[in-house]
C-alpha positions in Angstrom: -7.4 21.7 8.8 -6.8 19.3 11.7 -7.3 15.4 12.0 -10.9 15.0 11.7 -12.5 12.4 14.0 -15.5 10.2 14.3 -17.5 9.4 17.6 -14.9 6.6 18.2 -12.4 9.3 18.7 -10.1 7.5 16.4 -8.2 9.6 14.2 -8.0 8.6 10.3 -4.7 7.3 9.4 -3.5 6.4 5.7 -3.8 2.5 6.4 -3.1 -0.4 3.6 -4.2 -3.8 4.3 -3.8 -6.7 2.2 -6.3 -9.7 1.9 -4.7 -13.0 1.1 -6.6 -16.1 0.4 -5.9 -19.6 -1.0 -6.9 -21.4 -3.8 -4.3 -24.3 -3.4 -3.7 -27.2 -5.9 -4.3 -24.5 -8.8 -1.7 -24.6 -11.3 0.0 -21.7 -12.8 -1.4 -21.9 -15.9 -5.0 -22.4 -14.6 -4.9 -19.2 -12.6 -2.9 -17.0 -15.7 -5.8 -18.4 -18.0 -8.3 -17.7 -15.5 -6.8 -14.0 -15.0 -6.7 -13.5 -18.6 -10.3 -14.3 -19.1 -11.3 -12.1 -15.9 -9.3 -9.0 -17.5 -11.3 -9.4 -21.2 -14.4 -9.9 -19.3 -13.7 -6.8 -17.4 -13.0 -4.5 -20.2 -15.9 -5.5 -22.3 -18.3 -2.6 -21.8 -18.2 0.6 -23.7 -16.9 3.3 -21.3 -19.0 6.6 -20.5 -16.6 8.2 -18.5 -12.8 8.3 -18.5 -12.5 9.3 -15.0 -14.1 10.0 -11.9 -14.0 12.4 -8.7 -15.3 11.2 -5.7 -16.2 13.3 -2.6 -16.1 11.2 0.4 -17.9 12.9 3.4 -16.6 10.6 6.1 -18.9 10.2 9.1 -22.1 10.1 7.0 -23.5 13.4 6.1 -27.2 14.1 7.1 -29.9 13.8 4.3 -32.4 15.8 6.4 -30.1 19.1 6.1 -29.1 18.7 2.6 -30.8 16.6 -0.1 -34.2 15.2 1.2 -35.7 17.4 3.7 -39.4 16.7 5.3 -40.7 19.7 5.7 -44.2 17.8 7.0 -42.6 15.6 9.5 -43.0 16.1 13.1 -40.7 19.3 14.3 -38.0 16.9 16.5 -37.6 15.5 12.8 -37.7 17.9 10.3 -35.2 20.3 12.1 -34.5 23.8 12.1 -33.6 24.1 8.5 -36.1 25.4 5.8 -36.7 23.4 2.2 -36.3 25.5 -0.6 -37.3 25.0 -4.2 -34.9 23.7 -7.0 -34.9 23.9 -11.0 -36.7 20.7 -10.9 -40.4 21.1 -10.2 -41.4 19.4 -7.1 -37.9 18.5 -5.6 -36.8 20.3 -2.7 -32.8 20.7 -1.0 -32.5 22.1 2.2 -32.1 26.4 2.5 -28.6 25.8 3.0 -27.8 24.4 -0.6 -28.9 26.7 -2.7 -26.2 26.9 -5.2 -27.0 23.4 -5.9 -30.5 23.6 -5.9 -30.5 26.4 -8.5 -28.6 23.9 -11.0 -30.2 20.9 -9.7 -31.6 20.2 -13.6 -27.8 19.7 -14.3 -26.8 16.2 -12.1 -29.0 13.6 -10.5 -29.8 12.1 -7.2 -29.9 9.1 -5.4 -32.4 9.0 -2.5 -33.0 5.3 -2.2 -30.0 3.7 -1.2 -30.1 1.9 2.1 -27.6 -1.0 4.0 -27.4 -2.6 7.0 -24.2 -1.6 8.3 -24.7 1.0 10.9 -21.0 1.9 11.8 -18.4 3.7 10.1 -15.9 1.1 9.5 -18.4 -1.4 7.8 -20.4 1.7 6.1 -17.3 2.8 4.5 -16.3 -0.6 3.4 -19.5 -1.2 2.0 -20.0 2.3 0.1 -16.0 2.4 -0.9 -16.1 -1.2 -2.4 -19.4 -2.5 -2.8 -18.9 -5.4 -0.7 -20.1 -5.5 2.7 -17.5 -6.5 5.3 -17.3 -10.1 5.9 -16.9 -10.0 9.7 -18.3 -7.7 12.3 -15.9 -4.7 12.7 -15.6 -2.0 15.1 -16.8 1.7 14.5 -13.3 3.2 14.2 -11.8 0.3 11.9 -9.7 0.4 9.2 -10.9 -2.4 6.9 -10.1 -4.0 3.7 -11.7 -7.2 2.5 -12.1 -6.1 -0.9 -10.4 -3.6 -3.4 -11.8 -0.1 -3.4 -13.4 1.4 -6.2 -10.4 3.7 -6.8 -8.2 0.6 -6.9 -10.1 -1.5 -9.2 -10.0 1.9 -11.8 -6.7 2.5 -11.1 -5.6 -1.2 -12.3 -8.0 -1.4 -15.3 -7.8 2.3 -16.4 -4.1 2.5 -15.8 -1.8 5.5 -15.5 -1.5 8.6 -18.1 1.8 10.5 -18.5 3.5 9.6 -15.7 1.3 10.2 -13.1 -0.5 7.7 -10.9 -3.9 6.3 -11.6 -5.5 7.1 -8.2 -5.3 10.3 -6.1 -6.6 10.6 -2.7 -6.4 13.9 -1.5 -5.7 15.0 2.2 -6.0 11.3 3.5 -7.0 7.5 2.2 -10.1 6.8 3.2 -10.1 4.1 5.7 -11.7 1.4 2.7 -9.8 3.1 -0.1 -7.3 0.8 -0.7 -6.4 -2.2 -3.4 -6.7 -5.3 -0.9 -5.3 -8.1 -3.0 -4.4 -5.9 -6.1 -1.4 -5.1 -4.7 0.4 -1.8 -3.6 0.8 -0.3 -7.4 -3.1 0.2 -7.1 -2.7 1.9 -3.6 -3.6 5.7 -4.0 -1.1 8.3 -4.2 -1.7 10.4 -0.9 -1.6 14.3 -1.2 -1.6 15.5 2.1 -0.6 19.0 1.8 -3.0 21.8 1.9 -3.8 23.5 -1.4 -5.2 26.6 0.1 -1.9 27.4 1.9 0.3 29.7 -0.2 3.2 27.8 0.3 1.5 24.6 -1.5 4.1 22.0 -2.8 3.1 18.3 -3.1 6.2 16.7 -1.2 8.4 14.5 -2.6 8.0 14.9 -5.8 10.5 17.5 -6.8 14.4 17.0 -6.9 16.7 17.5 -4.0 18.4 20.6 -4.0 21.6 20.6 -5.9 20.6 17.6 -7.7 20.0 18.1 -11.9 17.4 15.8 -13.9 20.6 14.4 -15.6 22.2 13.6 -12.5 18.9 12.2 -11.0 18.3 9.7 -14.4 22.0 8.7 -14.1 21.5 7.5 -10.7 18.2 6.0 -11.5 19.9 4.3 -14.0 22.6 3.1 -11.8 19.8 1.7 -9.3 18.4 -0.5 -11.9 21.9 -1.8 -13.0 23.0 -3.2 -9.3 19.5 -3.9 -8.2 19.9 -7.6 -7.7 17.4 -8.3 -4.6 15.8 -11.6 -4.8 12.0 -11.4 -5.2 9.9 -13.4 -2.8 6.9 -14.0 -5.4 6.5 -12.1 -8.3 2.8 -12.5 -8.2 2.3 -11.9 -4.7 0.8 -8.8 -4.0 1.9 -8.6 -0.3 6.0 -8.5 -1.0 7.3 -5.9 0.6 10.4 -5.3 -1.8 8.0 -5.4 -5.1 5.6 -2.7 -3.4 8.8 -0.7 -2.5 9.6 -1.2 -6.3 6.0 0.2 -7.4 6.4 3.2 -4.8 10.1 4.0 -6.5 9.0 3.8 -10.0 6.1 6.1 -9.1 8.2 8.7 -7.2 10.2 8.9 -10.5 7.6 9.1 -12.6 6.3 12.0 -10.9 9.8 13.9 -10.8 10.4 13.2 -14.4 6.6 13.9 -16.0 6.2 17.9 -16.9 2.6 16.7 -16.8 2.7 16.0 -13.4 4.7 19.1 -12.2 1.7 20.9 -14.3 -1.0 19.3 -12.7 0.4 19.8 -9.1 0.7 23.7 -9.9 -2.5 24.9 -8.3 -1.0 28.5 -8.1 -1.3 28.9 -12.0 -5.2 29.2 -11.6 -6.6 33.0 -11.9 -8.2 34.3 -8.5 -11.4 34.4 -9.9 -11.2 30.3 -10.4 -9.9 29.7 -7.0 -12.4 31.9 -5.3 -15.1 30.4 -7.3 -14.4 27.0 -5.3 -14.2 28.9 -1.7 -11.0 29.9 -0.3 -10.3 26.6 2.0 -8.8 23.2 2.3 -12.1 21.3 0.9 -13.0 24.0 -2.1 -9.0 23.9 -3.3 -9.1 20.2 -3.0 -12.1 20.1 -5.5 -10.1 22.4 -7.9 -6.6 20.5 -7.4 -9.2 17.2 -8.4 -10.2 18.9 -11.8 -6.8 19.5 -12.5 -5.5 15.7 -12.0 -8.5 15.1 -14.1 -7.4 17.4 -16.9 -3.7 15.6 -16.7 -5.1 12.2 -17.6 -6.3 10.9 -14.0 -8.4 8.6 -13.9 -9.6 8.5 -10.0 -9.2 10.9 -7.4 -11.0 11.0 -4.0 -11.3 14.2 -2.0 -11.7 13.0 1.3 -13.4 15.5 3.8 -13.9 14.3 7.4 -16.1 15.8 9.8 -19.7 14.8 8.9 -20.5 12.7 12.0 -22.8 15.1 13.5 -23.7 13.7 17.0 -23.7 17.1 18.7 -25.0 20.7 17.7 -25.8 19.3 14.4 -27.7 22.8 13.3 -24.6 25.1 14.4 -22.4 22.9 12.5 -24.1 22.4 9.3 -25.1 25.9 9.2 -21.3 27.0 8.8 -20.0 24.2 6.5 -22.9 23.8 3.9 -23.0 26.6 2.2 -19.4 27.0 1.4 -19.5 23.0 0.7 -22.2 23.6 -1.6 -20.4 26.7 -3.4 -17.8 24.1 -4.1 -19.0 21.5 -5.4 -21.5 23.6 -7.3 -18.5 25.3 -8.8 -16.6 21.9 -9.7 -19.5 20.7 -11.6 -19.7 24.0 -13.6 -16.1 24.4 -14.3 -15.6 20.8 -15.8 -19.1 21.4 -17.9 -17.9 25.0 -19.3 -14.5 23.4 -20.0 -16.1 20.5 -22.2 -15.0 17.9 -19.3 -18.5 17.1 -17.7 -19.2 14.3 -19.9 -16.3 12.3 -19.5 -16.1 12.9 -15.8 -18.3 11.3 -13.4 -18.7 13.4 -10.3 -20.1 11.6 -6.9 -20.6 13.1 -3.4 -21.7 10.5 -0.4 -20.9 9.1 2.7 -21.2 5.9 4.4 -25.0 6.5 5.4 -27.5 9.1 6.4 -28.3 10.1 10.3 -31.0 9.1 12.3 -34.7 11.0 11.5 -35.2 11.9 15.4 -32.3 14.8 16.8 -31.3 13.4 19.9 -30.8 15.3 23.2 -27.3 16.7 22.6 -28.8 18.4 19.5 -27.4 16.1 16.6 -28.4 13.0 14.9 -26.2 9.4 15.1 -26.1 7.0 12.3 -28.6 5.6 10.0 -27.7 3.3 7.4 -31.7 2.8 6.2 -31.7 6.3 4.0 -28.8 8.6 2.7 -28.6 10.7 -0.2 -26.1 10.5 -3.3 -25.1 13.1 -5.5 -24.1 12.1 -9.3 -23.4 14.2 -12.3 -21.4 14.0 -15.5 -20.1 10.6 -17.2 -23.1 10.4 -19.0 -25.5 10.8 -16.3 -28.6 12.1 -17.4 -29.6 15.7 -16.1 -32.5 15.7 -13.4 -33.0 12.6 -12.0 -34.0 12.3 -8.5 -33.8 7.8 -8.3 -35.9 6.7 -5.6 -37.3 8.1 -2.4 -37.8 7.8 1.2 -41.0 8.0 3.4 -42.7 10.8 4.5 -40.3 11.1 7.7 -37.2 10.1 6.1 -36.6 6.7 8.0 -36.4 4.5 5.0 -36.1 4.4 1.2 -39.5 3.1 0.3 -39.4 3.3 -3.5 -36.8 2.3 -5.8 -35.0 0.9 -2.6 -30.9 0.2 -3.9 -27.9 -1.0 -2.3 -24.3 -0.3 -2.1 -23.6 -3.0 -5.0 -26.3 -1.4 -7.1 -24.2 1.9 -6.5 -20.8 0.3 -7.0 -21.8 -1.5 -10.2 -23.3 1.9 -11.6 -20.0 3.7 -11.3 -18.1 0.7 -12.9 -20.2 0.4 -15.8 -20.0 4.1 -16.5 -16.1 3.8 -16.6 -16.2 0.7 -18.6 -15.7 -1.8 -16.0 -17.5 -4.7 -16.1 -19.1 -5.4 -12.5 -20.0 -9.0 -13.5 -16.3 -9.6 -13.6 -14.4 -12.4 -11.1 -10.9 -11.6 -10.1 -8.4 -13.9 -8.7 -5.9 -13.2 -5.9 -2.4 -14.3 -6.3 -3.2 -17.4 -4.8 -5.5 -18.0 -7.3 -9.0 -17.5 -4.9 -11.9 -16.4 -7.4 -13.4 -13.0 -6.1 -16.6 -11.2 -7.6 -16.0 -7.9 -8.5 -19.6 -7.1 -7.4 -22.1 -9.8 -6.2 -24.8 -8.1 -7.6 -23.9 -6.6 -11.0 -27.2 -4.4 -11.4 -26.4 -1.2 -12.2 -29.0 1.9 -11.6 -30.7 2.1 -14.9 -32.0 5.4 -14.9 -28.4 6.6 -14.3 -27.0 5.0 -17.4 -28.2 7.6 -20.4 
């Protein structure tokens, strides 16, 4: 898969930015005490899910051509695709979402999230963190003013059996980093394509000619001679500490049988791999399921190419059926393996698309309406939360915000959205400014 670009023509890159603030005059004892209180509050909610797979549709997926068609709207709004019935009476999807339509009684939808950040950089940050950007940002910007959902989950839920707690498949979203939490809570990015016959996660295998015993001896030797002074043991931006975190992570991956087994997607049967669709996105969904089996708390499956300003119909006609099959296969597979009850599955992007089709046959950015798929993790099945107006212009019923969405994800993972974090300098930061989850989805 080539590098995906949005309307600004800027390629996405794995990028990590740390936010540093200051609350000077606070003693170390006060900071540690505040952090202890915050940590206790953060873990005070019983979890419904132990892991999360976030399918990120970068660019802004169309709600009209997917989960919220408007067949009675004027032709320039309703578009070319026909609506189809779903397993829920009275609920319709687009014609190219047939597999998910047939099982709509096994997952839920949110149709009423809206916000005011109508460019990629700001919208991505808002939906990925639950916090609006602090300053205006450009459409192609990589911004990090707040820890992402995945980084917070990594911090609170920890790692399992040598595996990092947070993976991002293909690349990291522009706002998917840890901000002040530090490099150890950044995602482990697997850029390799699991659809390739030669798929192999780079840098997690021993170099040729080096045995495990020799490798372990060299690791012990490194620890013995490593006397580099540390700038500040609490500083998230200390590059030496970040390097240590990455080294420890790499060592754990190389020496962990669970990690090596999780990465071996070639163990899957042809039938399972075919069900997920033999393309990069489908096989990354399958890889995400294997990571959940290995105990990874949070995995982002990143997929670009949803910024359909031009030729939305031929592009969606090609892309949607396979995307539909891959996501349906993931939900089915998790369910059949008894994992869906404890695995939260989300599919969304930064916003929806404009009501009127433009002169280039596409739809532009539109943050007043969007659709979000949510399955598993104790989510009641067959619930449709909220609604847009008759032409899909705006959420009008049970209007929700990105803060409500983030609070729901945190609550399901047993993380208190009403907790306060503290930067290394002691500045207090609310995890979510409005910690109200979506009650209909909590079960």
